[in-house]
C-alpha positions in Angstrom: 90.0 116.7 118.2 91.3 113.3 117.1 94.6 112.9 115.3 94.4 113.4 111.5 90.7 114.5 111.8 89.5 117.9 110.8 86.3 119.8 111.3 84.6 120.7 108.0 84.6 124.4 108.8 88.0 124.5 110.5 90.2 127.2 109.1 93.7 126.2 108.2 96.3 128.5 109.8 100.0 128.1 109.7 101.0 129.9 112.9 104.4 130.2 114.4 103.7 127.2 116.6 102.8 125.1 113.5 106.0 126.1 111.8 108.0 125.2 115.0 106.2 121.9 115.3 106.9 121.1 111.6 110.5 122.0 111.8 111.1 119.3 114.5 111.1 116.9 111.6 114.6 118.0 110.8 115.8 115.9 113.7 115.3 113.0 111.4 117.6 114.7 108.8 120.3 115.5 111.3 122.1 112.1 111.1 122.5 112.7 107.3 123.4 116.4 107.5 126.8 115.9 105.8 125.0 114.6 102.7 122.5 117.4 102.9 125.2 120.1 103.2 127.2 118.7 100.2 124.0 118.3 98.2 123.1 121.9 98.9 126.6 123.0 97.7 126.0 121.1 94.5 122.6 122.8 94.3 124.2 126.3 94.5 126.8 125.3 91.9 124.3 124.0 89.4 122.2 127.1 89.9 125.1 129.5 89.3 126.4 127.6 86.3 122.9 127.8 84.8 122.9 131.6 85.3 126.1 131.9 83.2 124.1 130.7 80.1 122.2 134.0 79.3 125.4 136.0 79.6 127.4 133.8 77.2 124.5 133.6 74.7 124.6 137.4 74.6 128.4 137.3 74.1 127.8 134.8 71.3 125.6 137.3 69.4 128.3 140.1 69.9 131.2 137.8 68.8 130.4 138.3 65.2 130.6 142.1 65.4 133.9 142.0 67.4 132.4 143.4 70.6 132.1 141.7 74.0 134.5 139.1 75.5 137.8 138.6 73.7 138.2 134.8 74.2 140.5 132.4 72.3 140.9 128.8 73.5 143.1 126.1 71.9 143.5 128.2 68.7 139.7 128.7 68.3 138.2 132.0 67.3 136.1 134.1 69.5 132.7 132.5 68.6 134.1 129.0 68.8 135.6 129.7 72.2 132.3 130.9 73.6 130.5 127.8 72.2 133.2 125.7 73.9 132.6 127.5 77.2 128.8 126.9 76.8 129.4 123.2 76.4 131.8 123.2 79.4 129.1 124.9 81.5 126.5 122.4 80.3 128.8 119.5 81.3 129.6 121.0 84.7 125.9 121.7 85.4 124.9 118.1 84.5 127.6 116.8 86.9 126.4 119.1 89.7 122.7 118.3 89.0 123.4 114.5 89.2 125.2 114.8 92.6 122.5 117.2 93.9 119.7 114.8 93.0 121.7 111.7 94.3 122.7 113.3 97.6 119.2 114.8 98.3 117.7 111.3 97.6 120.0 109.7 100.1 119.0 112.3 102.7 115.3 112.0 101.8 115.0 108.2 101.6 117.0 107.6 104.8 115.1 110.2 106.7 111.7 109.0 105.5 112.7 105.4 106.4 113.5 106.6 109.9 110.2 108.5 110.1 108.2 105.5 108.9 109.8 103.2 111.4 109.5 105.6 114.3 105.9 106.5 113.3 104.9 102.8 113.2 106.7 102.1 116.4 104.9 105.0 118.0 101.6 103.8 116.7 101.9 100.2 118.0 102.8 101.6 121.4 99.9 104.0 121.6 97.1 103.1 124.1 93.9 101.4 123.0 91.9 104.6 123.8 93.7 106.3 120.9 92.3 103.8 118.5 88.8 104.2 120.0 89.0 107.9 119.0 90.6 107.4 115.6 89.6 105.3 112.6 92.4 102.9 111.5 91.6 103.4 107.8 91.9 107.2 108.1 95.2 106.9 110.1 96.8 104.6 107.5 95.7 106.8 104.6 96.8 109.9 106.4 100.2 108.5 107.1 100.7 107.3 103.5 99.5 110.7 102.1 101.7 112.8 104.4 104.8 110.7 103.9 104.4 110.8 100.1 104.0 114.5 100.3 107.2 114.8 102.4 109.1 112.6 99.9 108.1 114.9 97.0 109.0 118.0 99.1 112.4 116.9 100.2 113.3 115.4 96.8 112.0 118.1 94.5 110.1 121.0 96.0 112.7 122.3 98.4 115.6 122.0 95.9 113.5 123.8 93.3 112.5 126.5 95.7 116.1 127.3 96.6 117.2 127.0 93.0 114.6 129.5 91.9 115.5 131.8 94.8 119.2 131.8 93.7 118.1 132.4 90.1 116.1 135.5 91.2 119.0 136.9 93.2 121.6 136.4 90.5 119.1 137.5 87.8 118.4 140.8 89.6 122.1 141.6 89.8 122.5 140.8 86.1 119.5 143.0 85.1 120.9 146.1 87.0 124.4 145.3 85.5 123.1 145.7 82.0 120.5 148.5 82.5 119.1 150.0 85.6 116.4 151.7 83.7 115.1 148.5 82.1 115.6 146.6 85.4 113.3 149.1 87.2 110.6 148.6 84.5 110.7 144.9 85.2 110.7 145.3 88.9 107.6 147.6 88.7 105.4 144.4 88.3 107.0 142.4 91.1 104.9 143.9 94.0 101.7 143.1 92.0 102.9 139.5 91.5 103.8 139.2 95.2 100.3 140.4 96.3 98.6 138.0 93.9 101.0 135.2 94.9 100.1 135.6 98.6 96.3 135.7 97.9 96.3 132.8 95.5 98.8 130.8 97.5 96.7 130.8 100.7 93.5 130.0 98.9 95.0 127.2 96.8 96.6 125.8 99.9 93.3 125.6 101.7 91.6 124.0 98.8 94.4 121.4 98.5 94.1 120.6 102.2 90.4 120.2 102.0 90.8 117.9 99.0 93.4 115.8 100.9 91.2 115.4 103.9 88.2 114.5 101.8 90.3 111.9 99.9 91.3 110.4 103.3 87.7 110.2 104.3 86.8 108.5 101.0 89.4 105.9 101.7 87.8 105.2 105.1 84.6 104.3 103.2 86.5 101.8 101.0 88.2 100.3 104.0 85.0 99.8 105.9 83.1 98.4 102.9 85.8 95.9 101.9 86.5 94.9 105.5 82.8 94.1 106.0 82.2 92.8 102.4 80.5 89.7 103.7 78.0 91.8 105.6 77.5 94.1 102.6 76.8 91.2 100.3 74.6 89.4 102.9 72.3 92.4 103.1 72.7 93.2 99.4 73.8 96.7 100.2 76.3 97.1 97.4 74.4 100.1 96.0 74.3 101.8 99.4 78.1 101.4 99.8 78.6 102.6 96.2 76.4 105.7 97.0 78.4 106.4 100.1 81.7 106.3 98.2 80.3 108.2 95.2 79.2 111.1 97.4 82.7 111.2 98.9 84.5 110.8 95.6 82.3 113.6 94.0 83.4 116.0 96.8 87.0 115.1 96.2 86.5 115.8 92.4 84.7 119.1 93.0 87.4 120.3 95.4 90.2 119.3 93.0 88.5 121.0 90.0 88.0 124.1 92.1 91.6 124.1 93.1 92.7 123.6 89.4 90.5 126.5 88.3 92.2 128.9 90.8 95.7 127.5 89.9 94.9 128.0 86.2 93.8 131.6 86.9 97.0 132.3 88.8 99.2 130.8 86.1 97.3 132.7 83.4 97.9 136.0 85.2 101.6 135.3 85.6 102.0 134.4 81.9 100.2 137.5 80.7 102.1 139.8 83.1 105.6 138.4 82.5 105.4 138.1 78.7 103.7 141.5 78.4 106.6 143.0 80.3 109.1 141.2 78.0 107.6 142.7 74.9 107.7 146.2 76.5 111.4 145.6 77.5 112.3 144.7 73.9 110.6 147.8 72.7 112.6 150.0 75.1 115.8 148.1 75.1 116.5 148.2 71.4 117.6 151.9 71.7 119.6 151.4 74.9 121.6 148.1 74.6 123.7 146.3 72.1 122.2 143.3 70.4 124.0 140.8 72.6 123.4 142.7 75.8 119.7 143.0 75.0 119.6 139.2 74.3 121.3 138.5 77.6 118.9 140.9 79.4 115.9 139.2 77.9 117.1 135.7 78.8 117.8 136.9 82.4 114.3 138.4 82.4 112.8 135.1 81.2 114.7 133.2 83.8 113.7 135.8 86.5 110.0 135.7 85.4 109.9 132.0 85.3 111.4 131.8 88.8 109.0 134.4 90.2 106.1 132.6 88.6 107.1 129.2 90.0 107.8 130.5 93.6 104.1 130.8 94.7 103.3 127.3 93.6 106.4 126.0 95.2 105.7 127.9 98.4 102.2 126.6 98.4 103.6 123.1 98.2 106.0 123.8 101.0 103.2 125.2 103.2 101.1 122.1 102.4 104.0 119.9 103.4 104.4 122.0 106.6 100.8 121.4 107.5 101.1 117.7 106.8 104.4 117.5 108.8 102.8 119.3 111.7 100.1 116.7 111.8 102.7 113.9 111.6 104.7 115.5 114.4 101.6 115.8 116.5 101.5 112.0 116.5 104.9 111.8 118.2 103.6 114.1 121.0 100.8 111.7 121.9 101.8 109.8 125.0 102.5 106.1 124.4 102.2 103.3 126.8 105.2 102.6 129.1 108.0 101.2 127.0 110.7 99.5 129.1 112.7 96.6 127.8 113.4 94.7 131.0 115.9 91.8 131.2 114.2 90.5 134.3 112.2 87.3 133.7 109.6 87.8 136.5 106.9 85.1 136.6 103.7 85.9 138.4 101.8 83.1 140.1 98.4 84.3 139.0 96.6 85.7 142.0 94.3 88.5 141.0 92.5 91.0 143.2 90.2 93.9 142.4 89.7 96.4 145.2 86.8 98.8 144.9 87.5 99.5 141.2 85.6 102.2 139.5 86.0 102.8 135.8 84.5 104.8 132.9 85.8 104.6 129.3 87.6 107.8 128.3 85.3 108.2 125.3 82.3 108.0 127.6 83.4 109.6 130.9 79.8 110.2 132.0 78.9 106.5 132.0 80.4 104.5 134.9 80.9 100.9 133.7 82.4 99.4 136.9 81.0 100.6 140.2 83.2 99.6 143.1 84.1 96.1 141.9 85.9 93.9 144.4 86.8 90.2 144.1 89.8 87.9 144.5 91.0 85.0 142.3 93.6 82.7 143.8 96.4 81.4 141.7 95.4 78.5 139.5 91.6 79.1 140.1 89.0 79.8 137.4 86.5 82.7 137.8 83.6 83.0 135.5 82.0 86.3 134.7 78.3 86.1 133.9 75.8 88.8 133.2 73.8 90.5 130.5 75.6 92.5 127.7 77.0 95.8 129.0 77.4 94.5 132.6 81.2 95.1 132.5 82.5 91.6 131.8 84.8 92.5 128.9 85.9 95.7 130.7 87.4 93.6 133.4 89.6 91.8 130.9 90.6 95.1 129.4 91.7 96.4 132.8 93.6 93.2 133.5 95.6 93.7 130.3 96.1 97.3 131.3 94.5 98.6 128.2 93.1 101.2 130.6 93.7 102.2 134.2 90.9 102.3 136.8 89.5 105.7 137.7 89.8 104.7 141.3 90.6 101.6 143.2 93.4 99.1 142.7 94.2 95.9 140.8 96.7 93.5 142.5 98.7 90.7 141.0 100.3 88.4 143.6 99.4 90.9 146.3 101.4 93.6 144.5 99.7 96.6 142.9 99.7 96.4 139.1 101.5 99.8 138.8 104.6 98.1 140.3 104.9 95.8 137.3 106.5 96.7 134.0 103.7 96.8 131.4 105.2 94.5 128.7 106.4 92.0 131.3 102.9 91.8 132.8 101.2 91.3 129.5 103.6 88.6 128.6 102.2 86.6 131.6 98.7 86.7 130.0 97.0 85.3 127.0 93.5 86.0 125.6 91.3 83.8 123.4 88.5 86.1 122.2 85.2 85.3 120.6 86.2 87.1 117.4 89.6 85.7 116.7 92.0 87.8 114.7 94.5 85.9 112.6 97.2 87.6 110.5 97.3 87.0 106.8 100.2 84.6 107.0 100.7 80.9 107.6 99.2 78.9 110.4 102.8 78.5 111.8 103.3 82.3 111.8 100.0 82.8 113.7 100.8 80.2 116.4 104.3 81.4 116.7 102.9 84.9 117.4 102.5 83.8 121.0 106.2 82.9 121.2 108.3 84.2 118.3 111.3 82.0 119.3 109.3 78.8 119.4 110.7 75.7 117.6 108.7 73.7 115.0 108.4 70.9 117.6 106.8 73.4 120.1 104.4 74.5 117.4 103.2 71.0 116.7 102.9 70.2 120.4 100.8 73.3 120.9 98.6 72.5 117.9 98.0 69.0 119.3 97.1 70.2 122.7 94.7 72.7 121.1 93.0 69.9 119.1 94.2 71.7 115.9 96.9 69.3 114.6 94.3 67.0 113.0 92.9 69.6 110.6 96.3 71.3 110.2 98.0 68.1 109.1 95.3 67.3 106.6 96.2 70.4 104.6 98.8 69.8 101.8 101.1 72.5 103.3 100.3 71.7 106.9 101.7 74.4 109.1 102.7 76.6 106.1 99.1 76.8 105.0 98.1 80.4 104.4 95.0 81.5 106.4 94.0 84.5 104.2 93.0 87.9 105.3 91.9 87.8 109.0 91.9 83.9 108.7 89.1 83.8 106.1 90.4 80.4 104.8 89.6 78.7 108.1 86.3 77.9 109.8 85.3 79.5 113.0 86.2 76.4 115.1 89.6 76.1 113.3 90.4 79.8 113.9 89.5 79.3 117.6 91.8 76.3 117.9 94.7 78.2 116.2 94.1 81.0 118.7 94.2 78.5 121.6 97.5 77.0 120.3 98.8 80.6 120.1 97.9 81.1 123.8 99.2 77.7 124.8 102.6 78.2 123.3 102.9 81.4 125.3 102.6 79.4 128.5 100.7 82.2 130.3 100.1 82.4 134.0 96.8 84.2 133.5 94.3 83.2 130.8 91.4 85.3 129.6 88.6 83.5 127.6 86.2 86.1 126.2 83.1 84.0 125.1 85.5 81.8 123.2 82.8 79.2 122.2 79.7 81.3 121.9 79.6 81.3 118.1 80.5 77.7 117.3 78.5 74.6 116.3 78.2 71.8 118.8 81.1 69.7 117.3 83.5 72.6 117.1 82.4 73.7 120.6 83.3 70.3 122.0 86.7 70.3 120.4 87.4 73.9 121.5 86.1 73.3 125.0 88.3 70.3 125.4 91.3 72.3 124.2 90.4 75.1 126.6 90.3 72.7 129.5 93.8 71.6 128.7 94.9 75.2 128.5 93.3 76.2 131.8 95.0 73.5 133.8 97.2 75.1 136.5 96.5 78.6 135.3 94.4 81.5 136.7 91.6 81.8 134.2 89.0 84.5 133.7 86.1 83.1 131.7 83.5 85.4 130.1 80.6 83.4 128.9 77.0 83.7 127.8 76.6 79.9 127.6 76.4 79.1 131.3 76.9 75.4 130.6 80.6 76.1 129.9 81.2 77.6 133.4 79.5 75.1 135.7 82.9 73.8 137.1 84.4 77.3 137.7 85.9 77.8 141.2 84.0 81.1 141.4 81.2 82.6 139.4 80.6 86.4 139.5 77.2 87.6 138.4 77.5 91.2 137.2 74.7 93.6 136.7 75.3 97.3 135.7 78.9 97.2 136.7 78.4 95.6 140.2 78.6 92.1 141.5 75.1 91.1 142.5 75.9 87.4 143.2 78.9 85.2 143.6 79.6 81.6 144.4 79.8 78.2 142.7 77.3 76.9 140.2 75.3 74.6 142.5 74.9 77.3 145.1 73.9 80.0 142.7 71.6 77.7 140.7 69.5 77.0 143.9 69.1 80.7 144.7 66.3 82.8 143.4 68.7 85.3 141.7 69.8 86.4 138.3 72.1 83.5 137.7 69.3 81.0 138.5 67.0 82.8 136.1 69.6 82.9 133.3 70.5 79.2 133.9 67.0 77.9 133.9 66.1 79.9 130.8 69.2 78.6 128.9 68.8 75.0 130.1 65.1 75.0 129.3 65.8 76.2 125.8 
C-alpha cells in the first residue's frame, strides 16, 4: 500500500509495533532534552501549586470559626494570611506556567523544524518510482496535516495529559485524607467512566482518522483541478470538478458531524455522572466534615472529575498523533536513492553503451518495456530514437538518468558500468530538455541558474544568448529578473523551451537528452529552438527522442524502436531507402 494512503475498509489498529514506530520520533527531541526536562519540572510545579488551591480555600472558610490552619504573616490575621498565601500560589503558578509553555515551545518548534527539513530532504531523495505510486497533492497535504497535529500534541496535548494525570493522583490522596468514606463513593463511578472512555475513545479516534484521510483526498481533487485549470476551462468541465469536490467535501462533513455527535454523547455522559456524584457527596458530606473540609473535598472532587473527564479526549488526541507519527516515520523507512557527497570532480567523456537491457516499470512488472536492448553511442555522437508511442524511447532516457535500474543487462558510461559511478556525480554530467518544460515560479535568472547554482550573471547572459533566449529576455522591463509565474505560465512554449536550453547549456553537460523538445512548437519557435539545440549539441553525446523525423536527419545513428526492441538502425539516407518502419514514417511525414 502506498505511503499516506488508506483503504476505505482498513481498520485502524495501534499495535505495539505502531507505538514503537511512533516513539522513534523522540530522536528529534533528543537534542533538546535539557529544555524538555526543565519544562517538565515546571509542569509538575505548576500542577502541584494548582492543587494547593482547594485546600487553602477550605481553610479560608474555617478561618472565621477559628478552626483549621493557625497562620499569621506580617502581622496579618488568620484569614488575611491565607488570602496572601493564595495570591503567592497564583503568582508562583503563573511563573511556572510561563516557563513550562516557553520551554515546551522551544522543544516543539525546534524538533518540528528538524522533522520538516529531514522529511523534505528524504522526499527529494526518494526514487521516481515512489512518486509514480503516490500522488504529490496527497503527500503534501498529509505532511502538513500530520506536522500540524504533532505541533498541537507536543505544545498542548501532552502537557495537558500529564497535568491532568498529576491532578488525579494528588486529588485522590486529598480525598482519602479528608474522608475515606466519601472518597470511596466517588471512586465507585471511576470504572464506569474508564469503560466508557475506552469505548468512546477508540470509536472517536477511528472517525477522526477517517475524516483526516478524506480531507486529504479532497485536497487532491483541488490540486488536480487547479493544476489543470486550463484543461478544465477548455472543456467547460467546471461543474464536473465542482461535483467531484462536493462529493468529497460532503463525506468530510458527514464524518466530522458523526464524530461530533459521539464526542457530544461522551461529554454529556461525563457531565451527568460527575455532577450527579457531586450532589450526592454534598448530601452525605454535610454530616461528616466541617464546612471548610467539605468545601475542599468538593473542589478536589471537581478537579478530579474534570481531569478524569478530559483524559479520554486527550488520550484520543495522543492516539491520533501516534497514528500520524507512525505514518510520518514510515516515510523515513522508505529507501532513498544513493546519497554520497563526493569531492571528486570526475568528468565522463560521453560514451554510452546498452548491453542486452531488459526493463519493466515497477508499477507494471508484467509489461516488459525494453526487451534485450543493445546499442553503442560514441562520445560526441548523436543518436536519435524513433518509433511509435510506447516503443520505449523515453524509458531509455529514464534509465540513463538512473531513475530506474534495468531488470537485467548493463548500461556502461565510458566502458565502465553505471553502478560504479556515484549517482549524483553521474547525473551532474547530464542535462535534459523535455517536451513539457517545467519552470519554477521564480525569475528567469533563477530558472537558468538551476543548472549551475554558482553561475555568475555574465554566464547567465552568455547561456541565454547561445540558447537564442536573450533577445526576448532583454525585451522585458526586468530582463533576467522577470517572474515566469507558476510553471512558467507567463512565457510562451518556445520561450520556455529556450530557457530550458539555457539551463542545460550553463550546466555544460557531457551527455544531453532531448525528449521531443520541438514537437509542440510553431515553425518560427521551432527554428529558434532547433538552432539553439544544435549549438548545445556540439561536442556532446546527445540522445534525441523525436516524432518529427526532419529534426534527426543529421544524427550519427538512428535507432528505430518497436515494442521495446531495435528493429532498424543506421543513418537517415540508409534507412530512408529501406522498405522498413523508418521509411514508412518518414514518407508519411514528408508527404504531409
